[in-house]
C-alpha positions in Angstrom: 64.1 159.4 62.4 64.0 156.8 65.0 60.5 158.0 66.0 59.7 157.2 62.4 61.5 153.8 62.5 59.6 153.1 65.9 56.3 154.2 64.3 57.2 151.9 61.4 57.8 149.0 64.0 54.2 149.8 65.1 52.3 149.6 62.0 54.3 146.3 61.6 52.7 145.0 65.1 49.6 146.4 64.2 49.7 144.6 60.4 50.8 141.1 62.0 47.8 141.2 64.3 45.6 140.7 61.6 44.4 137.5 60.5 45.7 136.6 57.3 43.3 134.1 55.6 44.4 132.3 51.9 41.6 132.7 49.9 42.4 130.0 47.5 42.7 127.7 50.1 39.3 128.8 51.7 37.6 128.2 48.5 38.7 124.7 47.7 37.9 123.5 51.2 34.7 125.2 50.6 33.9 123.9 47.3 35.0 120.3 48.3 32.8 120.2 51.2 30.0 121.8 49.7 30.1 119.0 46.8 30.7 116.3 49.2 27.0 117.5 51.6 25.6 117.7 47.6 26.7 113.8 46.7 26.1 112.5 50.9 22.3 113.6 50.6 22.1 111.5 47.0 24.1 108.7 48.0 22.4 108.4 51.6 18.9 109.0 50.5 17.7 105.5 49.8 19.4 103.7 52.6 18.5 106.3 54.8 14.6 106.3 54.3 14.6 102.9 54.9 16.9 102.7 57.9 15.6 106.0 59.8 12.4 106.9 57.7 13.9 110.3 57.0 15.7 111.1 53.8 17.8 113.7 54.6 19.5 111.9 57.9 22.2 111.7 57.0 22.9 115.2 55.2 21.9 116.3 58.8 24.6 115.1 60.8 26.9 115.9 58.0 26.0 119.4 58.5 26.4 119.2 62.2 30.0 117.2 61.6 30.8 120.1 59.4 29.9 122.9 62.0 32.1 120.4 64.7 34.8 120.4 62.6 35.0 124.1 61.3 35.1 124.8 65.5 38.1 122.2 65.5 39.7 124.5 62.6 39.3 127.7 64.2 40.6 126.4 67.3 43.8 124.6 65.6 43.8 127.7 63.7 44.3 129.9 66.6 47.4 127.9 68.4 50.6 128.9 67.0 52.4 126.5 65.2 55.5 127.1 67.8 52.9 126.3 70.1 52.3 122.7 68.5 56.2 122.0 68.0 56.7 122.4 71.7 53.8 119.9 72.4 54.6 117.4 69.6 56.4 114.5 72.6 53.3 114.8 74.4 50.7 114.4 71.4 52.7 111.6 70.4 52.2 110.0 73.8 48.3 110.4 73.5 48.4 109.2 69.4 50.5 106.0 71.0 47.9 105.8 73.9 44.8 106.4 71.7 45.8 103.5 69.3 47.0 101.3 72.7 43.5 101.6 74.5 41.6 101.2 70.9 43.2 97.5 71.4 41.5 96.9 74.8 38.7 94.7 74.9 35.7 96.8 76.9 37.6 100.5 75.6 37.9 99.2 72.0 34.8 99.1 69.7 35.1 96.4 67.4 32.9 96.8 63.9 33.3 93.8 61.2 36.0 92.1 62.7 38.4 95.1 63.6 38.7 97.2 66.9 39.3 101.0 65.3 36.6 103.1 67.4 36.0 104.1 70.8 32.4 105.1 71.8 32.4 108.8 72.7 28.7 110.0 73.9 27.0 107.1 72.4 29.3 108.0 68.4 32.0 106.0 67.4 35.1 107.6 66.9 38.0 106.1 64.8 41.1 107.0 66.7 43.6 106.2 63.9 42.2 109.3 62.1 43.4 111.6 65.1 46.3 109.4 65.8 47.9 109.5 62.4 47.2 113.8 62.5 49.4 113.7 65.8 52.1 111.2 64.6 52.8 113.4 61.9 53.3 116.6 63.7 56.1 115.2 65.9 57.5 114.3 62.5 57.6 117.9 61.3 59.0 119.0 64.7 61.6 116.5 64.3 62.2 117.6 60.7 63.1 120.9 62.2 64.8 120.1 65.6 67.1 117.4 63.9 67.0 119.2 60.3 71.2 118.5 60.1 71.2 114.9 61.0 67.8 113.9 58.6 70.2 115.6 56.1 73.5 114.1 57.1 73.1 110.5 58.4 71.0 107.1 57.9 70.5 107.3 61.9 68.8 110.8 61.0 66.0 109.1 58.9 66.1 105.6 60.6 65.0 107.2 63.6 61.4 108.7 62.8 61.1 105.5 60.4 61.3 102.9 63.5 58.6 105.6 65.6 56.2 104.7 62.0 57.1 101.5 62.0 55.9 100.9 65.7 52.5 102.8 65.3 52.2 100.7 62.0 52.2 98.1 63.7 49.4 98.9 66.5 47.4 99.8 63.3 48.1 96.6 62.0 46.8 95.1 65.0 43.3 96.5 65.0 43.7 95.3 62.2 44.0 98.5 59.7 46.1 97.5 57.1 45.2 100.9 54.7 45.5 103.6 57.4 48.9 101.7 58.4 49.7 102.2 54.6 48.6 106.0 54.4 50.4 107.1 57.5 54.1 105.3 56.4 53.7 106.6 53.5 53.0 110.5 54.2 55.4 110.2 57.1 57.8 108.8 54.4 56.9 111.9 52.2 57.4 114.1 54.9 60.9 113.2 56.1 61.6 113.1 52.2 60.9 116.4 51.6 62.6 118.0 55.0 65.8 116.8 53.3 66.6 113.1 53.7 69.1 112.0 51.2 68.3 109.9 48.5 70.4 107.4 48.5 68.8 106.6 52.2 65.4 107.3 51.3 65.8 104.8 48.3 67.1 102.1 50.5 64.5 102.7 52.9 61.5 102.7 50.5 63.0 99.1 49.0 62.8 97.7 52.5 59.4 99.5 53.5 57.8 98.3 50.4 59.2 94.7 51.3 58.0 94.2 54.4 54.1 95.8 53.3 54.1 93.3 50.4 55.1 90.4 53.6 52.5 91.7 55.9 49.9 91.7 52.6 50.5 88.5 52.0 50.5 87.1 55.3 46.8 86.9 55.5 44.5 85.0 53.7 42.1 87.9 53.8 44.4 90.5 52.3 45.8 87.7 49.6 41.8 87.5 48.5 41.4 91.1 48.9 44.7 91.7 46.5 43.6 89.1 44.2 39.6 90.2 44.1 41.1 93.4 43.5 43.6 92.4 40.5 40.7 90.1 38.7 37.4 91.4 40.6 35.1 89.9 37.2 36.7 86.1 38.4 34.1 86.1 41.2 32.0 89.2 40.9 29.1 87.9 43.5 31.5 87.1 46.1 35.0 88.8 46.6 35.0 91.1 43.7 31.3 92.2 44.4 32.0 95.8 45.9 34.8 96.5 43.1 32.7 95.4 39.9 29.6 97.4 41.5 32.0 100.6 41.4 33.1 99.9 37.8 29.8 99.6 36.9 28.6 103.0 38.2 31.9 104.4 37.1 30.9 103.1 33.6 27.2 104.1 33.8 27.9 107.9 34.3 30.2 108.2 30.6 30.7 111.8 29.7 28.1 113.7 32.0 26.3 111.2 34.0 23.1 110.1 34.6 21.8 113.0 36.8 22.2 114.0 40.0 20.3 111.5 42.3 19.3 108.9 39.5 21.9 106.6 40.4 21.0 102.9 40.5 24.3 101.6 42.3 23.2 103.1 45.2 20.3 101.6 45.5 21.6 98.8 47.9 24.4 97.3 45.1 27.6 99.5 46.6 27.4 98.9 49.9 28.3 102.1 51.9 27.6 104.5 49.0 28.1 107.4 51.4 31.3 106.9 52.7 33.8 104.5 51.2 31.9 104.3 47.4 30.8 108.0 47.4 33.4 108.5 44.7 32.1 105.6 42.3 27.8 106.9 43.0 29.5 110.6 42.1 31.0 109.6 38.6 27.4 107.5 37.9 25.2 110.6 38.5 27.6 113.3 37.2 30.1 111.5 34.9 33.5 112.4 33.4 32.9 115.9 34.2 32.0 115.5 37.5 34.9 113.2 38.4 37.5 115.5 36.3 36.3 118.6 38.6 36.4 116.6 41.7 39.9 115.5 41.1 40.9 118.9 40.1 39.6 120.3 43.2 42.0 117.7 45.1 44.5 118.2 43.1 44.5 121.9 43.2 43.9 121.6 47.2 47.2 119.6 47.4 49.3 122.0 45.3 48.1 125.3 47.5 49.3 123.0 50.5 52.8 122.9 49.4 53.0 126.5 48.1 51.9 127.1 51.7 54.4 124.6 52.7 52.7 121.6 54.7 51.4 118.0 53.5 47.6 117.6 53.5 46.4 114.8 55.5 44.6 111.6 53.5 42.1 109.3 55.0 40.6 106.1 53.2 37.3 107.4 52.9 37.1 110.3 50.3 38.5 113.4 52.3 36.2 116.2 53.4 33.8 114.9 51.2 32.5 111.1 52.1 29.8 111.1 55.3 32.0 110.4 58.4 32.6 111.1 61.7 36.1 110.9 62.5 37.4 111.7 58.6 35.3 114.7 58.7 36.6 116.4 61.7 40.0 115.7 61.7 40.4 116.8 57.5 38.9 120.4 58.7 40.5 120.3 61.7 44.1 119.5 59.7 42.5 122.2 57.3 42.8 124.8 60.2 46.7 123.9 60.5 47.3 124.3 56.8 45.8 128.2 56.7 47.5 129.0 60.5 51.1 128.0 58.5 49.8 130.4 55.9 48.6 133.4 58.5 51.9 132.8 60.3 53.8 133.0 56.8 52.4 136.0 55.8 52.4 137.6 59.0 56.4 137.0 59.0 56.8 138.5 55.1 54.7 142.2 55.9 56.7 142.4 59.1 59.8 141.8 57.4 58.7 144.8 54.9 57.7 146.8 56.9 61.5 146.8 59.1 62.7 147.2 55.4 60.5 150.0 54.2 61.3 152.0 57.6 63.8 154.7 57.2 
């Protein structure tokens, strides 16, 4: 009987060494990335032809970025989550250092008045994309290590929120109000799901919302953006230009779109059509059917992420689809972490089943 039990453990160990990949998550990621490649190509053909003379300029680079992102995903998949948990504090330090360095003239690269990028081998890398992931890894580690304190006391929630405030302040200094808002909301949601008490969460939500509201109206350019968002048609050729052109693109798409590649708004009406306004081009060319399909894919990926047990990343560009070095690489790497969690959960589950079945 003892020999049989040992053989059972050995079989369990052999199964535990196998790689477990979630086919549903892989299929969803592949579908989103492939759809993104198609839409980036369609949205960028005109501007690529004008700027470089090569219509597939952005497609070629997006394919390269996809391969780099997949390599980062494979690397992150190979790292046990226990290692990430132990390295959470050094990774947080790296995130903070990066956010400080990017603010230093000569190190940080400014574009359109915002100092958000660092030059790496001739390419711009948006440090907030990586920093947000590293901060969330630390918050997840904190939630595991301080679970009881987080669940029972206000101080247990206040400490990580203070960290979020500090990191958000660095993002606002770039300035990057959108990234700060997304980080704070995502981190807050993670802590809530980890078990923070509802009354503390409600109180902190009111305080945080009030703080961000004050920040939003404290700068004239943010006020103009909010005003343009509420009524873009009041100034359709200036402050409301981007939003009105997006709405025109979405309206032209109707049920089934004008056809792939036939968007008019991408022809120098929509700025950065292949990045920030890719969704508007998709709505114009593929219509409501394409919009529903795209949203369905993202909702399914979010549901699968919750099912596996971690929160997905969130970017200001369309995750996994829009053209962009930092966003695509970090999003794919984050998916590698998601798959790693699934792998470890399945390995533990199968190992437990083997032990129970041993005579």
